[in-house]
C-alpha beads as a LAMMPS data file, in Angstrom:
LAMMPS data file: protein, C-alpha beads

301 atoms
300 bonds

1 atom types
1 bond types

-500.0 500.0 xlo xhi
-500.0 500.0 ylo yhi
-500.0 500.0 zlo zhi

Masses

1 110.0

Atoms # bond

1 1 1 105.811 -95.666 -305.764
2 1 1 107.508 -92.671 -307.269
3 1 1 105.478 -89.962 -309.016
4 1 1 107.113 -87.784 -311.716
5 1 1 105.127 -84.562 -312.318
6 1 1 104.183 -83.519 -315.855
7 1 1 105.910 -80.148 -315.352
8 1 1 109.229 -82.091 -315.227
9 1 1 109.738 -82.411 -318.943
10 1 1 112.459 -82.490 -321.570
11 1 1 112.327 -81.889 -325.388
12 1 1 115.378 -83.927 -326.211
13 1 1 116.747 -87.184 -324.849
14 1 1 120.321 -86.551 -323.813
15 1 1 123.109 -87.655 -321.480
16 1 1 123.282 -84.011 -320.446
17 1 1 119.816 -84.040 -318.918
18 1 1 119.714 -83.896 -315.171
19 1 1 117.540 -86.638 -313.646
20 1 1 114.433 -85.474 -311.844
21 1 1 114.299 -88.563 -309.703
22 1 1 116.618 -91.488 -308.761
23 1 1 114.961 -94.842 -308.287
24 1 1 116.147 -98.334 -307.329
25 1 1 116.290 -101.309 -309.637
26 1 1 112.805 -102.850 -309.552
27 1 1 110.946 -99.671 -308.638
28 1 1 107.446 -98.743 -309.731
29 1 1 107.211 -95.230 -311.189
30 1 1 104.197 -93.167 -312.315
31 1 1 104.895 -90.618 -314.996
32 1 1 102.385 -87.787 -315.478
33 1 1 102.370 -86.765 -319.117
34 1 1 101.244 -83.789 -321.301
35 1 1 99.784 -84.358 -324.751
36 1 1 102.148 -83.886 -327.616
37 1 1 101.250 -80.191 -327.905
38 1 1 102.028 -79.735 -324.128
39 1 1 98.355 -79.042 -323.557
40 1 1 98.454 -75.820 -325.548
41 1 1 95.404 -76.486 -327.626
42 1 1 92.193 -75.637 -325.742
43 1 1 89.677 -75.180 -328.539
44 1 1 89.164 -75.969 -332.242
45 1 1 89.693 -72.303 -333.116
46 1 1 93.125 -72.124 -331.500
47 1 1 95.360 -69.902 -333.667
48 1 1 98.348 -71.932 -334.908
49 1 1 100.409 -68.736 -334.854
50 1 1 100.059 -68.599 -331.006
51 1 1 101.391 -72.092 -330.444
52 1 1 104.970 -72.478 -329.288
53 1 1 106.257 -75.161 -331.724
54 1 1 109.376 -75.586 -329.567
55 1 1 107.152 -77.246 -326.969
56 1 1 106.111 -80.219 -329.104
57 1 1 106.418 -83.891 -327.992
58 1 1 107.555 -83.224 -324.380
59 1 1 108.652 -86.229 -322.442
60 1 1 108.335 -86.463 -318.636
61 1 1 111.637 -87.207 -316.813
62 1 1 114.296 -88.299 -317.039
63 1 1 114.518 -90.935 -314.286
64 1 1 117.854 -92.300 -313.153
65 1 1 117.696 -96.023 -312.446
66 1 1 120.283 -97.061 -309.904
67 1 1 122.559 -99.814 -311.025
68 1 1 122.012 -99.264 -314.720
69 1 1 125.375 -98.924 -316.536
70 1 1 126.269 -98.644 -320.259
71 1 1 125.877 -101.968 -321.921
72 1 1 122.977 -103.032 -319.730
73 1 1 119.362 -103.280 -320.825
74 1 1 116.545 -101.432 -319.128
75 1 1 113.392 -103.518 -318.910
76 1 1 110.319 -101.337 -318.661
77 1 1 107.034 -103.143 -317.832
78 1 1 103.991 -101.019 -318.568
79 1 1 101.536 -101.675 -315.774
80 1 1 98.847 -99.093 -316.427
81 1 1 97.925 -96.186 -318.669
82 1 1 95.273 -93.650 -317.556
83 1 1 94.046 -90.984 -319.920
84 1 1 91.993 -87.758 -319.759
85 1 1 88.372 -87.421 -320.894
86 1 1 89.169 -85.880 -324.283
87 1 1 91.899 -85.703 -326.859
88 1 1 93.085 -83.495 -329.626
89 1 1 94.116 -83.900 -333.289
90 1 1 95.389 -81.596 -335.921
91 1 1 96.385 -81.730 -339.506
92 1 1 96.887 -79.342 -342.328
93 1 1 99.069 -78.251 -345.264
94 1 1 102.474 -79.925 -345.606
95 1 1 101.987 -82.361 -342.777
96 1 1 100.937 -86.039 -342.816
97 1 1 100.498 -88.070 -345.920
98 1 1 98.076 -85.794 -347.833
99 1 1 99.307 -82.475 -346.595
100 1 1 99.750 -81.492 -350.276
101 1 1 95.980 -81.643 -350.694
102 1 1 95.017 -79.680 -347.594
103 1 1 94.602 -75.954 -347.673
104 1 1 94.115 -74.906 -344.098
105 1 1 94.902 -76.195 -340.604
106 1 1 92.200 -78.085 -338.838
107 1 1 91.861 -78.982 -335.143
108 1 1 89.521 -81.582 -333.707
109 1 1 88.699 -81.963 -329.991
110 1 1 87.460 -85.466 -329.425
111 1 1 85.478 -86.568 -326.366
112 1 1 86.188 -89.853 -324.629
113 1 1 83.088 -91.602 -323.219
114 1 1 82.388 -95.151 -322.050
115 1 1 85.819 -96.367 -323.145
116 1 1 85.314 -94.982 -326.674
117 1 1 86.603 -91.960 -328.625
118 1 1 83.662 -90.259 -330.352
119 1 1 84.834 -88.677 -333.566
120 1 1 82.646 -85.765 -334.742
121 1 1 79.678 -87.390 -333.038
122 1 1 79.537 -90.059 -335.723
123 1 1 82.248 -92.609 -335.340
124 1 1 82.978 -94.484 -332.123
125 1 1 86.504 -95.927 -331.733
126 1 1 87.369 -98.432 -328.962
127 1 1 90.271 -97.042 -326.862
128 1 1 93.736 -98.513 -327.078
129 1 1 95.973 -96.311 -325.043
130 1 1 99.642 -96.317 -325.968
131 1 1 102.829 -94.449 -325.419
132 1 1 104.134 -92.558 -328.446
133 1 1 107.503 -91.373 -326.959
134 1 1 109.506 -93.540 -324.549
135 1 1 113.226 -93.928 -324.432
136 1 1 116.594 -93.668 -322.702
137 1 1 119.397 -91.204 -323.301
138 1 1 121.401 -91.858 -326.445
139 1 1 125.085 -92.338 -326.254
140 1 1 125.982 -89.466 -328.529
141 1 1 124.373 -86.176 -329.404
142 1 1 120.975 -85.223 -327.987
143 1 1 117.966 -86.486 -329.931
144 1 1 114.719 -84.580 -330.115
145 1 1 111.811 -86.218 -328.399
146 1 1 110.057 -86.035 -331.759
147 1 1 112.583 -88.426 -333.380
148 1 1 112.809 -92.189 -332.920
149 1 1 116.038 -94.163 -332.955
150 1 1 118.036 -96.959 -331.316
151 1 1 117.347 -95.335 -327.944
152 1 1 113.602 -95.542 -328.435
153 1 1 112.127 -92.095 -328.603
154 1 1 109.145 -91.175 -330.785
155 1 1 108.510 -94.682 -332.123
156 1 1 104.682 -94.243 -332.183
157 1 1 104.265 -98.000 -331.917
158 1 1 100.722 -99.048 -331.178
159 1 1 101.659 -102.155 -329.262
160 1 1 103.539 -100.116 -326.550
161 1 1 100.578 -100.177 -324.201
162 1 1 99.367 -101.763 -320.971
163 1 1 100.890 -105.207 -320.456
164 1 1 103.688 -104.698 -322.840
165 1 1 107.348 -105.006 -321.711
166 1 1 109.769 -102.746 -323.533
167 1 1 113.533 -103.374 -323.629
168 1 1 115.658 -100.314 -324.100
169 1 1 119.417 -99.791 -324.239
170 1 1 121.397 -98.276 -321.358
171 1 1 123.843 -95.887 -322.988
172 1 1 124.675 -93.684 -319.916
173 1 1 124.749 -94.293 -316.227
174 1 1 121.213 -94.511 -314.867
175 1 1 119.657 -94.993 -318.309
176 1 1 117.729 -91.612 -317.985
177 1 1 114.263 -92.921 -318.878
178 1 1 111.619 -90.480 -320.038
179 1 1 108.179 -90.810 -321.735
180 1 1 105.237 -88.883 -323.089
181 1 1 103.050 -88.355 -326.176
182 1 1 100.199 -90.655 -325.150
183 1 1 97.536 -91.659 -327.654
184 1 1 94.030 -92.802 -326.624
185 1 1 93.838 -94.585 -329.988
186 1 1 95.949 -94.594 -333.148
187 1 1 96.085 -96.510 -336.337
188 1 1 99.391 -97.931 -337.671
189 1 1 101.087 -95.363 -339.768
190 1 1 99.726 -92.208 -337.995
191 1 1 99.065 -90.824 -341.387
192 1 1 97.435 -87.519 -340.499
193 1 1 100.573 -86.658 -338.447
194 1 1 99.115 -87.490 -335.043
195 1 1 96.955 -89.991 -333.113
196 1 1 94.264 -89.041 -330.598
197 1 1 96.752 -86.988 -328.512
198 1 1 95.885 -87.088 -324.853
199 1 1 97.218 -86.072 -321.412
200 1 1 97.559 -89.001 -319.025
201 1 1 99.520 -91.112 -316.542
202 1 1 101.698 -94.097 -317.074
203 1 1 102.736 -96.607 -314.401
204 1 1 105.828 -98.648 -315.149
205 1 1 108.162 -101.060 -313.358
206 1 1 111.877 -100.688 -314.270
207 1 1 114.451 -103.424 -314.049
208 1 1 118.124 -103.561 -315.054
209 1 1 119.260 -106.624 -317.072
210 1 1 122.954 -107.451 -316.897
211 1 1 124.915 -109.592 -319.374
212 1 1 121.925 -109.748 -321.729
213 1 1 122.208 -109.423 -325.474
214 1 1 119.000 -108.427 -327.373
215 1 1 118.281 -106.364 -330.519
216 1 1 116.966 -103.038 -329.220
217 1 1 114.419 -101.517 -328.921
218 1 1 112.456 -104.739 -328.316
219 1 1 108.836 -105.176 -327.105
220 1 1 107.089 -108.175 -325.737
221 1 1 103.385 -108.670 -325.194
222 1 1 101.489 -111.672 -323.869
223 1 1 101.639 -113.346 -327.278
224 1 1 104.467 -111.932 -329.346
225 1 1 107.873 -110.369 -329.494
226 1 1 108.471 -107.296 -331.674
227 1 1 111.774 -105.892 -332.962
228 1 1 111.378 -102.150 -333.600
229 1 1 113.597 -100.292 -336.053
230 1 1 113.695 -96.679 -337.335
231 1 1 115.530 -95.269 -340.322
232 1 1 115.438 -92.580 -342.995
233 1 1 113.284 -94.760 -345.237
234 1 1 110.858 -97.568 -344.742
235 1 1 113.046 -99.841 -346.817
236 1 1 116.059 -99.193 -344.501
237 1 1 113.933 -99.654 -341.384
238 1 1 112.572 -103.016 -342.763
239 1 1 116.126 -104.236 -343.536
240 1 1 117.281 -103.304 -339.987
241 1 1 114.278 -104.943 -338.296
242 1 1 114.695 -108.100 -340.313
243 1 1 118.357 -108.342 -339.632
244 1 1 117.810 -107.726 -335.970
245 1 1 115.115 -110.419 -335.594
246 1 1 117.295 -112.870 -337.457
247 1 1 120.134 -112.027 -335.064
248 1 1 117.900 -112.677 -332.134
249 1 1 116.962 -116.086 -333.345
250 1 1 120.485 -117.182 -334.243
251 1 1 122.170 -115.703 -331.193
252 1 1 119.784 -117.093 -328.653
253 1 1 119.894 -120.560 -330.129
254 1 1 123.752 -120.314 -330.074
255 1 1 123.798 -120.853 -333.799
256 1 1 121.892 -124.128 -333.862
257 1 1 119.181 -122.226 -335.783
258 1 1 121.170 -120.577 -338.480
259 1 1 120.509 -117.559 -340.673
260 1 1 118.870 -119.690 -343.422
261 1 1 116.543 -121.131 -340.892
262 1 1 115.832 -117.843 -339.269
263 1 1 114.845 -115.919 -342.424
264 1 1 112.740 -118.813 -343.636
265 1 1 110.940 -118.878 -340.298
266 1 1 110.217 -115.111 -340.486
267 1 1 108.974 -115.550 -344.045
268 1 1 106.618 -118.257 -342.826
269 1 1 105.449 -116.857 -339.508
270 1 1 106.741 -113.293 -339.043
271 1 1 104.593 -110.143 -339.527
272 1 1 106.248 -107.044 -340.688
273 1 1 104.189 -104.027 -339.613
274 1 1 104.500 -100.188 -340.070
275 1 1 104.447 -98.082 -336.945
276 1 1 104.653 -94.561 -338.302
277 1 1 105.606 -92.769 -341.511
278 1 1 105.350 -89.076 -340.432
279 1 1 108.290 -88.499 -338.020
280 1 1 111.847 -87.503 -339.071
281 1 1 112.560 -91.230 -339.298
282 1 1 110.232 -93.984 -340.342
283 1 1 109.512 -96.827 -337.896
284 1 1 108.558 -100.467 -338.369
285 1 1 108.186 -103.495 -336.131
286 1 1 108.727 -107.182 -336.931
287 1 1 106.483 -109.566 -334.972
288 1 1 107.024 -113.138 -334.125
289 1 1 104.698 -115.167 -331.915
290 1 1 106.267 -116.280 -328.640
291 1 1 105.061 -119.786 -329.460
292 1 1 107.839 -120.147 -332.009
293 1 1 110.467 -118.856 -329.637
294 1 1 109.352 -121.384 -327.036
295 1 1 109.720 -124.202 -329.571
296 1 1 113.309 -123.016 -330.157
297 1 1 114.032 -122.873 -326.437
298 1 1 114.227 -119.100 -326.384
299 1 1 112.942 -117.204 -323.319
300 1 1 113.122 -113.425 -322.623
301 1 1 113.702 -112.138 -319.141

Bonds

1 1 1 2
2 1 2 3
3 1 3 4
4 1 4 5
5 1 5 6
6 1 6 7
7 1 7 8
8 1 8 9
9 1 9 10
10 1 10 11
11 1 11 12
12 1 12 13
13 1 13 14
14 1 14 15
15 1 15 16
16 1 16 17
17 1 17 18
18 1 18 19
19 1 19 20
20 1 20 21
21 1 21 22
22 1 22 23
23 1 23 24
24 1 24 25
25 1 25 26
26 1 26 27
27 1 27 28
28 1 28 29
29 1 29 30
30 1 30 31
31 1 31 32
32 1 32 33
33 1 33 34
34 1 34 35
35 1 35 36
36 1 36 37
37 1 37 38
38 1 38 39
39 1 39 40
40 1 40 41
41 1 41 42
42 1 42 43
43 1 43 44
44 1 44 45
45 1 45 46
46 1 46 47
47 1 47 48
48 1 48 49
49 1 49 50
50 1 50 51
51 1 51 52
52 1 52 53
53 1 53 54
54 1 54 55
55 1 55 56
56 1 56 57
57 1 57 58
58 1 58 59
59 1 59 60
60 1 60 61
61 1 61 62
62 1 62 63
63 1 63 64
64 1 64 65
65 1 65 66
66 1 66 67
67 1 67 68
68 1 68 69
69 1 69 70
70 1 70 71
71 1 71 72
72 1 72 73
73 1 73 74
74 1 74 75
75 1 75 76
76 1 76 77
77 1 77 78
78 1 78 79
79 1 79 80
80 1 80 81
81 1 81 82
82 1 82 83
83 1 83 84
84 1 84 85
85 1 85 86
86 1 86 87
87 1 87 88
88 1 88 89
89 1 89 90
90 1 90 91
91 1 91 92
92 1 92 93
93 1 93 94
94 1 94 95
95 1 95 96
96 1 96 97
97 1 97 98
98 1 98 99
99 1 99 100
100 1 100 101
101 1 101 102
102 1 102 103
103 1 103 104
104 1 104 105
105 1 105 106
106 1 106 107
107 1 107 108
108 1 108 109
109 1 109 110
110 1 110 111
111 1 111 112
112 1 112 113
113 1 113 114
114 1 114 115
115 1 115 116
116 1 116 117
117 1 117 118
118 1 118 119
119 1 119 120
120 1 120 121
121 1 121 122
122 1 122 123
123 1 123 124
124 1 124 125
125 1 125 126
126 1 126 127
127 1 127 128
128 1 128 129
129 1 129 130
130 1 130 131
131 1 131 132
132 1 132 133
133 1 133 134
134 1 134 135
135 1 135 136
136 1 136 137
137 1 137 138
138 1 138 139
139 1 139 140
140 1 140 141
141 1 141 142
142 1 142 143
143 1 143 144
144 1 144 145
145 1 145 146
146 1 146 147
147 1 147 148
148 1 148 149
149 1 149 150
150 1 150 151
151 1 151 152
152 1 152 153
153 1 153 154
154 1 154 155
155 1 155 156
156 1 156 157
157 1 157 158
158 1 158 159
159 1 159 160
160 1 160 161
161 1 161 162
162 1 162 163
163 1 163 164
164 1 164 165
165 1 165 166
166 1 166 167
167 1 167 168
168 1 168 169
169 1 169 170
170 1 170 171
171 1 171 172
172 1 172 173
173 1 173 174
174 1 174 175
175 1 175 176
176 1 176 177
177 1 177 178
178 1 178 179
179 1 179 180
180 1 180 181
181 1 181 182
182 1 182 183
183 1 183 184
184 1 184 185
185 1 185 186
186 1 186 187
187 1 187 188
188 1 188 189
189 1 189 190
190 1 190 191
191 1 191 192
192 1 192 193
193 1 193 194
194 1 194 195
195 1 195 196
196 1 196 197
197 1 197 198
198 1 198 199
199 1 199 200
200 1 200 201
201 1 201 202
202 1 202 203
203 1 203 204
204 1 204 205
205 1 205 206
206 1 206 207
207 1 207 208
208 1 208 209
209 1 209 210
210 1 210 211
211 1 211 212
212 1 212 213
213 1 213 214
214 1 214 215
215 1 215 216
216 1 216 217
217 1 217 218
218 1 218 219
219 1 219 220
220 1 220 221
221 1 221 222
222 1 222 223
223 1 223 224
224 1 224 225
225 1 225 226
226 1 226 227
227 1 227 228
228 1 228 229
229 1 229 230
230 1 230 231
231 1 231 232
232 1 232 233
233 1 233 234
234 1 234 235
235 1 235 236
236 1 236 237
237 1 237 238
238 1 238 239
239 1 239 240
240 1 240 241
241 1 241 242
242 1 242 243
243 1 243 244
244 1 244 245
245 1 245 246
246 1 246 247
247 1 247 248
248 1 248 249
249 1 249 250
250 1 250 251
251 1 251 252
252 1 252 253
253 1 253 254
254 1 254 255
255 1 255 256
256 1 256 257
257 1 257 258
258 1 258 259
259 1 259 260
260 1 260 261
261 1 261 262
262 1 262 263
263 1 263 264
264 1 264 265
265 1 265 266
266 1 266 267
267 1 267 268
268 1 268 269
269 1 269 270
270 1 270 271
271 1 271 272
272 1 272 273
273 1 273 274
274 1 274 275
275 1 275 276
276 1 276 277
277 1 277 278
278 1 278 279
279 1 279 280
280 1 280 281
281 1 281 282
282 1 282 283
283 1 283 284
284 1 284 285
285 1 285 286
286 1 286 287
287 1 287 288
288 1 288 289
289 1 289 290
290 1 290 291
291 1 291 292
292 1 292 293
293 1 293 294
294 1 294 295
295 1 295 296
296 1 296 297
297 1 297 298
298 1 298 299
299 1 299 300
300 1 300 301
């Protein structure tokens, strides 16, 4: 197994990034990650003026996957997520959904005990570790690790956790996979501007899919498939996710299940969900139970 150290980080996903490791198709890779503040916050009285805001949302990597060429799909199976014994949160004026009502910055250090996050000694939250930032290099200009897009990136999607398989585009040779921004637990929306930000380790298996057409990014859990879309507004993201899931159903049934059938099925059985509303682009996911894909004869590699 390959290990990528947490000091091997990038702040933008780009074709110009030099890979820190080359791995074979089918390799298992462990990524050590910093929290989204690059572990700069050590106490609740940390002065915001001392933080380097150019070091936000670092991603560990990138990793070059041998055999991955533009037009392929990189299949990333998330085997395990390990997290530290505490996490950090912050919010304040002009950030998050009620930043207009907040008058000062506030930091919370939150201990993790017995598989629970203990908020202010009062509220215990079951852990649900997830990856906030995961993606491949985009085809064009570099994209900040704080921004989501068709390449993945800062999707902040709560279902991207242990046992999930994520499908990402290969836009450049080797794909250049990187990840970071782990959350010990986070609610859909991420409305304060962060989840429980935590340092950790992620073990994944990477595989290259050839001659495979899927709407990307795409995630699969034990029970459902999720099309993920990011755009300037939630309305645009919803439209993109809906179109992409309709396309998946029609394409993979070779047109025997047409657009009328597909949109009706999504209206009956699909679940449109918000991932986050606080990044430069908004992100949604559209869920459909694998049971319905199986009935249509659709299988995902």
